[in-house]
Residue frames as qw, qx, qy, qz and C-alpha x, y, z in Angstrom:
[[0.447, 0.708, 0.547, 0.004, 27.13, -43.79, -8.17],
 [0.432, 0.070, 0.293, 0.850, 28.31, -41.60, -11.10],
 [0.146, 0.411, 0.149, -0.888, 27.07, -38.20, -11.90],
 [0.323, 0.135, -0.643, -0.682, 25.95, -39.48, -15.33],
 [0.244, -0.283, -0.928, -0.016, 23.85, -42.25, -13.66],
 [0.007, 0.403, 0.550, -0.731, 22.13, -39.58, -11.47],
 [0.384, 0.490, 0.013, -0.783, 20.57, -38.02, -14.56],
 [0.833, 0.335, 0.326, -0.294, 19.76, -41.19, -16.45],
 [0.535, 0.666, -0.495, -0.161, 22.81, -41.79, -18.71],
 [0.908, -0.275, 0.317, -0.019, 23.84, -45.44, -18.50],
 [0.448, 0.762, -0.467, -0.025, 27.48, -45.71, -19.40],
 [0.861, -0.395, 0.317, -0.036, 29.21, -49.06, -18.90],
 [0.811, 0.109, 0.293, 0.495, 32.05, -49.04, -21.51],
 [0.247, -0.432, 0.221, 0.839, 34.49, -46.68, -23.17],
 [0.132, 0.258, 0.707, 0.645, 32.41, -47.21, -26.37],
 [0.159, -0.754, -0.637, 0.021, 29.23, -46.05, -24.62],
 [0.273, -0.743, -0.101, 0.603, 31.01, -42.96, -23.39],
 [0.259, -0.183, 0.484, 0.816, 32.38, -42.17, -26.81],
 [0.019, 0.536, 0.743, 0.399, 28.83, -42.43, -28.25],
 [0.205, -0.831, -0.440, 0.273, 27.58, -40.01, -25.63],
 [0.275, -0.546, 0.185, 0.769, 30.43, -37.49, -26.30],
 [0.161, 0.154, 0.685, 0.693, 29.52, -37.80, -30.11],
 [0.068, -0.715, -0.682, -0.140, 25.95, -37.03, -29.25],
 [0.286, -0.779, -0.137, 0.541, 27.15, -33.83, -27.26],
 [0.330, -0.320, 0.406, 0.790, 29.13, -32.80, -30.18],
 [0.115, 0.356, 0.750, 0.545, 26.44, -33.26, -32.63],
 [0.222, -0.731, -0.571, -0.300, 23.66, -31.65, -30.73],
 [0.410, -0.573, -0.293, 0.646, 25.45, -29.28, -28.15],
 [0.166, 0.945, 0.197, 0.200, 25.05, -25.62, -28.37],
 [0.650, 0.245, -0.162, 0.701, 28.28, -23.69, -28.57],
 [0.295, -0.949, -0.110, 0.012, 28.99, -21.07, -25.90],
 [0.672, 0.420, -0.176, 0.585, 32.24, -19.35, -26.75],
 [0.476, -0.866, -0.028, 0.152, 34.32, -17.71, -23.95],
 [0.135, 0.886, -0.443, -0.025, 37.86, -16.25, -23.97],
 [0.369, -0.510, 0.777, -0.019, 39.41, -19.49, -22.79],
 [0.079, -0.018, 0.958, 0.274, 37.63, -21.85, -25.26],
 [0.536, -0.128, -0.419, -0.721, 34.10, -23.15, -25.84],
 [0.457, 0.016, 0.775, -0.436, 31.35, -24.85, -23.77],
 [0.367, -0.089, -0.767, -0.519, 29.31, -27.44, -25.74],
 [0.370, -0.051, 0.590, -0.716, 25.97, -27.50, -23.89],
 [0.330, -0.111, -0.858, -0.378, 23.85, -30.58, -24.44],
 [0.451, -0.078, 0.465, -0.758, 20.31, -30.46, -22.98],
 [0.065, -0.135, -0.969, -0.194, 18.22, -33.60, -23.03],
 [0.374, -0.467, -0.464, -0.653, 14.42, -33.49, -23.15],
 [0.634, -0.517, -0.554, 0.153, 14.37, -34.56, -19.46],
 [0.198, -0.959, 0.103, -0.175, 16.44, -31.45, -18.43],
 [0.840, -0.328, 0.212, 0.376, 19.68, -33.49, -18.04],
 [0.343, 0.923, -0.171, -0.028, 22.61, -31.53, -19.15],
 [0.854, -0.166, 0.099, 0.482, 26.18, -32.01, -20.15],
 [0.084, 0.967, -0.175, -0.165, 28.74, -29.31, -20.44],
 [0.877, 0.105, 0.133, 0.450, 31.66, -30.41, -22.58],
 [0.190, -0.910, 0.137, 0.342, 34.72, -28.21, -22.82],
 [0.761, 0.502, 0.103, 0.399, 36.95, -27.29, -25.82],
 [0.441, -0.575, -0.004, 0.690, 40.09, -25.37, -25.43],
 [0.215, 0.776, -0.070, -0.589, 41.02, -22.45, -27.64],
 [0.061, 0.391, -0.782, -0.482, 42.38, -24.97, -30.22],
 [0.749, 0.072, -0.252, -0.608, 39.12, -26.88, -30.26],
 [0.451, 0.190, -0.866, 0.102, 40.51, -29.78, -28.39],
 [0.704, -0.489, -0.392, -0.334, 38.27, -31.72, -25.89],
 [0.280, 0.388, -0.646, 0.595, 39.38, -31.09, -22.32],
 [0.188, 0.001, 0.716, -0.672, 36.40, -31.65, -19.94],
 [0.464, -0.287, -0.687, -0.479, 33.03, -33.03, -19.44],
 [0.088, 0.018, 0.634, -0.768, 30.51, -32.08, -16.60],
 [0.185, -0.527, -0.794, -0.238, 26.93, -33.40, -16.09],
 [0.086, 0.059, 0.397, -0.912, 24.29, -31.13, -14.66],
 [0.079, 0.579, 0.809, 0.067, 20.53, -30.57, -14.67],
 [0.008, -0.427, -0.233, -0.874, 18.42, -27.50, -15.91],
 [0.274, -0.535, -0.709, 0.368, 16.99, -26.52, -12.57],
 [0.014, -0.680, -0.151, -0.717, 15.09, -23.29, -11.77],
 [0.665, -0.716, -0.206, 0.058, 15.49, -23.67, -8.04],
 [0.360, 0.681, -0.293, 0.567, 17.99, -21.12, -6.81],
 [0.694, -0.527, -0.352, 0.343, 19.97, -20.62, -3.63],
 [0.033, 0.957, -0.112, 0.267, 21.29, -17.42, -2.07],
 [0.866, -0.204, -0.113, 0.442, 24.99, -17.58, -1.13],
 [0.118, -0.947, 0.239, 0.179, 27.99, -15.28, -0.23],
 [0.863, 0.393, -0.101, 0.301, 30.97, -15.96, -2.58],
 [0.579, -0.758, 0.132, 0.269, 34.19, -15.67, -0.72],
 [0.040, -0.696, 0.578, 0.423, 36.95, -16.59, -3.19],
 [0.881, 0.339, -0.289, -0.162, 37.92, -18.94, -6.11],
 [0.752, -0.430, 0.500, -0.008, 39.92, -22.06, -5.36],
 [0.404, 0.614, -0.627, -0.257, 42.83, -23.16, -7.42],
 [0.847, -0.128, 0.499, -0.131, 43.14, -26.92, -8.00],
 [0.183, -0.458, 0.739, 0.459, 45.66, -28.82, -10.01],
 [0.328, 0.192, 0.911, 0.160, 42.85, -30.86, -11.66],
 [0.315, 0.749, 0.360, -0.459, 40.72, -28.02, -12.91],
 [0.571, 0.384, 0.458, 0.562, 40.71, -27.02, -16.54],
 [0.140, -0.009, 0.056, 0.989, 40.88, -23.47, -17.87],
 [0.366, -0.317, -0.388, -0.785, 37.15, -23.62, -18.18],
 [0.584, -0.498, -0.636, 0.082, 36.47, -24.91, -14.70],
 [0.052, -0.560, 0.347, -0.751, 36.02, -22.79, -11.55],
 [0.571, -0.371, -0.693, 0.239, 35.82, -23.87, -7.88],
 [0.151, -0.662, 0.057, -0.731, 34.45, -21.38, -5.20],
 [0.310, -0.201, -0.709, 0.602, 34.64, -21.01, -1.49],
 [0.256, -0.485, -0.267, -0.792, 31.32, -19.62, -0.20],
 [0.071, 0.057, 0.757, -0.647, 29.05, -19.21, 2.85],
 [0.010, 0.582, 0.808, 0.091, 25.35, -19.89, 3.21],
 [0.030, -0.745, -0.341, -0.572, 22.77, -16.98, 2.99],
 [0.484, -0.850, -0.043, -0.203, 23.02, -16.29, 6.79],
 [0.335, 0.674, -0.585, 0.301, 26.69, -17.17, 6.79],
 [0.789, -0.458, 0.278, -0.301, 26.13, -19.98, 9.16],
 [0.842, -0.184, 0.457, 0.219, 28.28, -22.50, 7.31],
 [0.189, 0.644, -0.524, -0.524, 30.91, -22.52, 4.54],
 [0.857, 0.166, 0.488, -0.002, 31.07, -24.80, 1.56],
 [0.114, -0.460, 0.586, 0.658, 32.72, -25.36, -1.71],
 [0.685, 0.520, 0.458, -0.225, 31.08, -25.73, -5.10],
 [0.370, -0.071, 0.602, 0.704, 31.92, -26.04, -8.78],
 [0.426, 0.626, 0.137, -0.638, 30.39, -24.01, -11.62],
 [0.747, 0.232, 0.587, 0.211, 29.79, -25.89, -14.81],
 [0.456, 0.703, 0.273, 0.473, 29.88, -22.73, -17.15],
 [0.458, -0.653, -0.193, 0.571, 32.10, -20.49, -14.78],
 [0.372, -0.188, 0.257, 0.872, 33.70, -18.45, -17.54],
 [0.100, 0.689, 0.597, 0.399, 30.37, -17.20, -19.02],
 [0.132, -0.848, -0.033, -0.512, 30.38, -14.47, -16.38],
 [0.278, 0.299, -0.648, 0.643, 32.32, -13.52, -13.18],
 [0.620, -0.619, -0.413, -0.249, 30.72, -14.33, -9.90],
 [0.501, 0.111, -0.479, 0.712, 33.37, -12.67, -7.65],
 [0.292, -0.519, 0.048, -0.802, 30.67, -10.38, -6.14],
 [0.170, -0.207, 0.792, -0.549, 29.85, -11.20, -2.51],
 [0.551, 0.246, 0.629, -0.491, 26.03, -12.14, -2.76],
 [0.212, 0.163, -0.764, -0.587, 24.86, -14.43, -5.53],
 [0.744, 0.142, 0.414, -0.505, 21.62, -16.23, -6.36],
 [0.196, 0.435, -0.795, -0.376, 22.46, -19.37, -8.32],
 [0.898, 0.005, -0.170, -0.406, 20.74, -22.48, -9.45],
 [0.192, -0.515, 0.819, -0.164, 22.35, -25.41, -7.35],
 [0.899, 0.033, -0.334, -0.281, 22.18, -29.17, -8.14],
 [0.434, -0.544, 0.694, -0.184, 23.44, -31.84, -5.73],
 [0.754, 0.269, -0.562, -0.208, 24.62, -35.08, -7.24],
 [0.750, -0.546, 0.287, -0.238, 24.78, -37.85, -4.56],
 [0.258, 0.460, -0.846, 0.084, 27.74, -39.97, -3.80],
 [0.167, -0.187, -0.939, 0.234, 25.54, -41.59, -1.10],
 [0.393, -0.234, -0.019, -0.889, 21.91, -41.05, -0.41],
 [0.157, -0.252, -0.937, 0.181, 19.15, -42.52, 1.96],
 [0.350, -0.445, -0.332, -0.755, 15.51, -41.75, 2.36],
 [0.104, -0.171, -0.764, 0.614, 13.73, -41.18, 5.66],
 [0.116, -0.646, -0.684, -0.319, 9.89, -40.83, 6.07],
 [0.309, -0.908, -0.200, -0.199, 10.31, -38.17, 8.78],
 [0.067, 0.746, -0.482, 0.454, 12.81, -36.17, 10.81],
 [0.732, -0.418, 0.435, -0.316, 12.03, -38.52, 13.78],
 [0.978, 0.199, 0.034, 0.050, 13.01, -41.56, 11.55],
 [0.542, 0.682, -0.287, 0.398, 16.17, -39.97, 10.72],
 [0.177, -0.725, 0.446, -0.494, 17.06, -39.15, 14.17],
 [0.901, -0.260, 0.252, -0.240, 16.42, -42.58, 15.34],
 [0.929, 0.294, -0.009, 0.225, 18.88, -43.85, 12.89],
 [0.582, 0.327, -0.182, 0.722, 21.49, -41.07, 13.46],
 [0.440, -0.821, -0.343, 0.122, 21.01, -39.53, 16.94],
 [0.558, -0.399, 0.018, 0.727, 24.37, -37.90, 16.78],
 [0.173, 0.217, 0.412, 0.868, 23.16, -35.49, 13.98],
 [0.274, 0.396, 0.419, -0.770, 20.40, -32.82, 13.97],
 [0.500, 0.578, 0.644, 0.012, 17.43, -32.66, 11.52],
 [0.299, 0.947, 0.097, -0.069, 18.89, -29.63, 9.88],
 [0.562, -0.582, 0.386, 0.444, 22.63, -30.23, 9.83],
 [0.643, 0.758, -0.080, 0.076, 24.95, -29.26, 6.89],
 [0.652, -0.567, 0.374, 0.336, 28.63, -30.46, 6.89],
 [0.453, 0.823, -0.289, -0.185, 31.08, -29.24, 4.36],
 [0.902, -0.266, 0.310, 0.141, 33.04, -32.49, 4.09],
 [0.725, 0.557, 0.063, 0.399, 35.10, -31.24, 1.12],
 [0.006, -0.894, 0.260, -0.364, 36.79, -28.82, 3.41],
 [0.596, -0.576, 0.531, -0.178, 38.17, -31.65, 5.62],
 [0.329, 0.352, -0.871, -0.093, 40.39, -34.73, 5.15],
 [0.754, -0.263, -0.572, -0.185, 39.04, -38.21, 6.19],
 [0.564, -0.146, -0.585, 0.564, 41.07, -37.60, 9.52],
 [0.234, -0.854, -0.427, 0.181, 39.26, -34.33, 10.30],
 [0.457, -0.373, 0.107, 0.800, 42.10, -32.02, 9.23],
 [0.284, 0.752, -0.008, -0.594, 41.73, -28.94, 7.15],
 [0.780, 0.351, 0.425, 0.295, 41.87, -30.07, 3.39],
 [0.251, -0.529, 0.273, 0.763, 44.64, -28.15, 1.73],
 [0.076, 0.020, -0.665, -0.743, 42.84, -28.89, -1.65],
 [0.433, 0.258, 0.586, -0.634, 39.13, -28.37, -0.79],
 [0.005, 0.139, 0.882, 0.451, 36.59, -30.38, -2.86],
 [0.392, -0.133, -0.109, -0.904, 33.01, -29.51, -3.67],
 [0.496, -0.251, -0.825, -0.105, 31.33, -32.06, -1.43],
 [0.317, -0.315, 0.398, -0.801, 28.85, -31.67, 1.34],
 [0.261, -0.236, -0.931, 0.093, 26.87, -33.89, 3.73],
 [0.254, -0.005, 0.275, -0.928, 23.43, -32.71, 4.72],
 [0.159, 0.411, 0.887, -0.134, 19.80, -33.61, 5.26],
 [0.206, 0.061, -0.277, -0.936, 16.98, -31.99, 3.17],
 [0.466, 0.386, 0.676, -0.421, 13.13, -32.20, 3.22],
 [0.243, 0.198, 0.745, 0.589, 11.49, -33.05, -0.15],
 [0.315, 0.452, 0.213, -0.807, 9.15, -30.31, -1.54],
 [0.738, 0.481, -0.085, -0.466, 8.48, -31.76, -4.94],
 [0.568, -0.183, 0.778, 0.198, 9.15, -35.22, -6.57],
 [0.698, 0.553, -0.098, -0.443, 9.16, -35.93, -10.28],
 [0.742, -0.093, 0.596, 0.294, 10.34, -38.97, -12.26],
 [0.307, 0.743, -0.332, -0.493, 12.19, -37.73, -15.44],
 [0.893, 0.212, 0.378, 0.123, 12.96, -39.92, -18.47],
 [0.242, -0.619, 0.455, 0.592, 16.28, -39.33, -20.07],
 [0.694, 0.590, 0.035, -0.411, 15.62, -39.10, -23.81],
 [0.320, 0.638, -0.684, -0.151, 19.03, -40.49, -24.94],
 [0.042, 0.229, -0.957, 0.174, 18.92, -43.63, -22.73],
 [0.612, -0.347, -0.408, -0.582, 15.21, -43.85, -21.88],
 [0.566, -0.206, -0.714, 0.358, 16.11, -44.44, -18.46],
 [0.365, -0.846, -0.271, -0.279, 14.18, -42.80, -15.48],
 [0.434, 0.034, -0.495, 0.752, 15.78, -40.87, -12.63],
 [0.258, -0.777, -0.538, 0.203, 14.33, -38.77, -9.75],
 [0.164, 0.512, -0.057, 0.841, 14.17, -35.08, -9.64],
 [0.461, -0.601, -0.574, 0.311, 13.91, -33.98, -6.04],
 [0.052, 0.673, -0.063, 0.735, 13.42, -30.19, -5.18],
 [0.665, -0.374, -0.551, 0.338, 14.41, -29.89, -1.51],
 [0.166, -0.904, 0.131, -0.371, 14.84, -27.51, 1.35],
 [0.776, -0.094, -0.415, 0.466, 18.09, -27.85, 3.37],
 [0.405, -0.688, -0.253, 0.547, 19.57, -25.66, 6.05],
 [0.024, -0.694, 0.105, 0.712, 19.44, -21.97, 4.78],
 [0.258, 0.504, -0.413, -0.713, 18.16, -22.64, 1.19],
 [0.857, 0.273, 0.384, -0.208, 16.48, -24.73, -1.44],
 [0.021, 0.546, -0.724, -0.420, 18.26, -26.68, -4.12],
 [0.883, 0.208, -0.166, -0.386, 17.73, -29.67, -6.47],
 [0.460, -0.375, 0.803, 0.053, 18.86, -33.27, -6.06],
 [0.787, 0.354, -0.328, -0.383, 18.96, -35.64, -9.05],
 [0.294, -0.419, 0.855, -0.087, 19.46, -39.32, -8.42],
 [0.319, 0.097, -0.861, -0.383, 18.93, -42.69, -10.02],
 [0.776, -0.294, -0.187, -0.526, 15.82, -44.69, -9.30],
 [0.842, -0.044, -0.508, 0.177, 17.98, -47.59, -8.00],
 [0.256, 0.425, -0.482, 0.722, 19.67, -45.26, -5.47],
 [0.425, -0.273, 0.365, -0.782, 16.55, -45.20, -3.23],
 [0.026, 0.070, 0.992, -0.099, 15.09, -48.39, -1.64],
 [0.146, 0.603, 0.733, -0.278, 11.61, -46.69, -1.48],
 [0.231, 0.654, 0.410, 0.592, 9.69, -44.21, -3.61],
 [0.265, -0.131, -0.287, 0.911, 10.27, -40.71, -2.38],
 [0.072, -0.781, -0.567, -0.250, 7.25, -38.41, -1.51],
 [0.031, -0.679, 0.098, -0.727, 6.76, -34.76, -0.45],
 [0.635, -0.661, 0.141, -0.373, 7.54, -34.42, 3.18],
 [0.952, -0.125, -0.077, 0.270, 10.15, -37.16, 3.25],
 [0.164, -0.894, 0.385, 0.158, 13.73, -36.42, 3.95],
 [0.884, 0.351, -0.171, 0.256, 16.88, -37.45, 2.15],
 [0.472, -0.799, 0.346, 0.139, 20.27, -37.63, 3.79],
 [0.914, 0.276, 0.130, 0.269, 23.58, -37.98, 1.91],
 [0.468, -0.509, 0.299, 0.657, 26.94, -36.99, 0.69],
 [0.550, 0.751, 0.364, 0.008, 26.79, -34.83, -2.46],
 [0.462, 0.068, 0.263, 0.844, 28.90, -33.15, -5.19],
 [0.062, 0.790, 0.329, -0.513, 27.77, -29.47, -5.12],
 [0.381, 0.124, 0.442, 0.802, 27.44, -27.75, -8.57],
 [0.162, 0.753, 0.313, -0.556, 25.98, -24.53, -9.89],
 [0.479, 0.367, 0.474, 0.642, 25.78, -22.63, -13.09],
 [0.045, -0.466, -0.160, 0.869, 25.50, -18.95, -14.05]]
């Protein structure tokens, strides 16, 4: 599942992608920083796209997000260099509020302000690579008895072989209980997607996912388990 699909953008060809980029350029709000410009497009559904222009005005990046008000408390430990990052990207290594687990996350508008301070409260959105719905914690444990009903694994810190990843990625695997469900309609595509506000281990965050990604309709009190790209904004 692509990040664009998770917020209702249906892109099946290069022409459709170019049309969406044109929409962002036409309607996006410019946020200038020292390294270039963020073009921030916000759909009526709350779906967002952060396009990136370098100091010469050239298009260099494109990152989907969602305008959530749900925030998570974290301890920022360090920035993480990566060959694939643009000058307007930043990736961070952090620990949870009680410092129980580490994880990695990207920031879609990182150069707007520095977040090098230790304790931060940021809006987090998880975009699923894989996601599955469970009606209860007991249902989840029946299917996956090797895990706990509150686990959080920073899979981006590890290689598939279980070794330390030399280039950490912003991916985590966790279970979360749903606190709020809303079906949002993307105004650009007229396609619906789920907004799930959830509680995971040591904090709340938002999950956005396509209607097709879940076999059954999610309800408050249900659980979702999956592998997610972890993003935040300042």
